[in-house]
C-alpha positions, -999 to +999 in steps of 0.1 A: +375+285+216+410+292+203+429+265+184+454+260+212+426+254+237+407+231+213+439+211+206+444+206+244+408+195+248+410+171+219+444+157+229+432+150+265+401+132+253+420+113+227+442+099+255+411+093+276+391+073+251+419+057+231+424+031+258+418-006+264+387+002+283+371+015+251+373-019+234+348-040+253+317-020+244+327-011+208+324-032+176+362-032+174+361-057+202+353-085+177+384-083+155+403-081+187+393-117+193+418-127+166+455-125+161+459-136+125+460-107+101+435-121+077+410-130+104+412-095+118+407-080+084+377-101+075+358-097+108+368-061+109+354-055+074+321-073+080+315-058+114+322-023+100+298-030+072+270-037+097+280-009+120+249+011+122+223+011+150+229+002+186+264-009+194+251-039+214+231-051+184+261-047+162+283-067+185+257-094+190+253-099+152+290-097+148+294-126+172+268-145+150+291-140+121+320-154+140+299-185+149+290-189+112+327-189+104+334-214+132+360-190+147+382-192+116+371-164+093+399-166+067+397-204+065+359-202+061+361-175+034+386-193+013+376-229+019+339-230+025+316-255+008+281-249-004+268-268+026+288-244+049+270-215+034+236-228+046+246-215+080+244-180+066+207-183+059+184-161+079+212-138+091+200-103+093+212-070+107+187-042+099+188-040+061+218-063+058+204-098+052+216-133+042+217-124+005+241-096+013+262-118+035+265-144+008+275-118-017+302-104+007+315-139+014+319-145-023+335-111-028+360-117+000+369-151-014+378-135-047+398-108-029+419-133-009+423-158-038+428-134-067+436-099-053+461-108-025+439-097+004+419-067+016+449-045+021+459-048-015+422-044-026+422-009-011+458+002-015+462-007-052+442+023-062+462+050-044+498+061-041+518+080-014+511+112-034+474+110-029+461+133-002+433+110+010+419+075+006+392+088-018+406+068-048+409+037-026+373+038-017+361+045-052+383+017-065+371-007-039+335-001-050+344-007-086+362-039-076+330-051-059+308-042-089+331-061-112+332-092-090+314-125-097+296-120-064+281-086-072+245-082-064+228-048-070+208-048-038+240-055-018+260-027-035+244-002-011+264-016+017+297-005+002+297+033+001+320+054-020+329+091-023+319+094-060+283+091-048+290+119-022+287+094+007+307+101+039+317+064+038+315+063+076+317+026+080+346+020+056+365+050+069+361+034+104+374+001+091+404+018+075+411+036+107+412+002+125+436-013+100+459+016+093+464+037+125+494+029+146+500+039+182+509+023+215+474+021+230+462-011+215+428-001+202+434+003+165+454-025+149+479-007+126+485-039+106+484-022+071+515-004+059+505+006+023+482+034+034+494+063+055+474+075+086+477+110+071+455+098+042+426+086+064+393+104+066+375+108+099+343+087+101+312+107+106+285+095+130+259+115+149+281+119+179+311+131+160+290+155+139+274+170+170+307+175+187+324+188+155+297+214+150+298+226+186+336+233+181+332+248+146+351+220+130+324+216+104+298+240+091+269+216+085+254+186+100+250+170+066+268+136+066+285+135+032+320+133+017+324+171+016+317+173+054+341+144+061+368+162+042+362+195+059+364+179+093+396+160+085+413+191+071+405+210+103+418+181+124+450+182+105+457+216+120+462+197+153+480+166+139+488+166+102+502+131+103+474+114+122+443+136+122+418+107+126+431+099+160+407+127+171+378+104+161+382+090+196+379+124+212+350+136+191+330+104+196+337+102+233+328+138+239+296+133+218+285+102+236+291+117+270+277+152+263 
């Protein structure tokens, strides 16, 4: 398929799937329950962290997190008592358990009380001159490992490019926070990272579609492949390449 034909296909499916109807059955529906920036960020981050497996399971367990936080994530994170944390016990989503949740709650508390929030925690590591969010992801990992809440077993839930990970879940979270358009799916509430710096999240649907259209040369889910895909998507929109995540995912799910 020629580039012009592929761009037309991707653009049409971007418009098809980047729509309000997409939200209900996707984990992004959970941060959409909130209007306060900090609440959106916190639930978005934690839901992204547990986003593997069936979407219905992700959404159900995300709702459990909201219940634990009594529908006020930011207030819970910054003001919880030891007694409040008892409600976290026995939480589990696949390999993410209550120990991991408690570690992430402590880490988020540090971020909001000492590091001026999640946006700052990522953006402090990059500048406008950086081509991608690679430094932001590597820096965020270091921030976690240097936090008082760091637990070695929980570290696996925060991927980073230096370990050659595709960082699918964190790239998805960054897409939610950074991308701006008029369709109301992504939030676009962060201004210190540019959409042009984002990297396309790799999941099985995206990889399958990307291979079929020669956008990547391997099915291996790693940072190199994520970079290759994003660079090829920039041929169609250099300022907002990750918008095509909607098209690739939608085409993959429905193929």
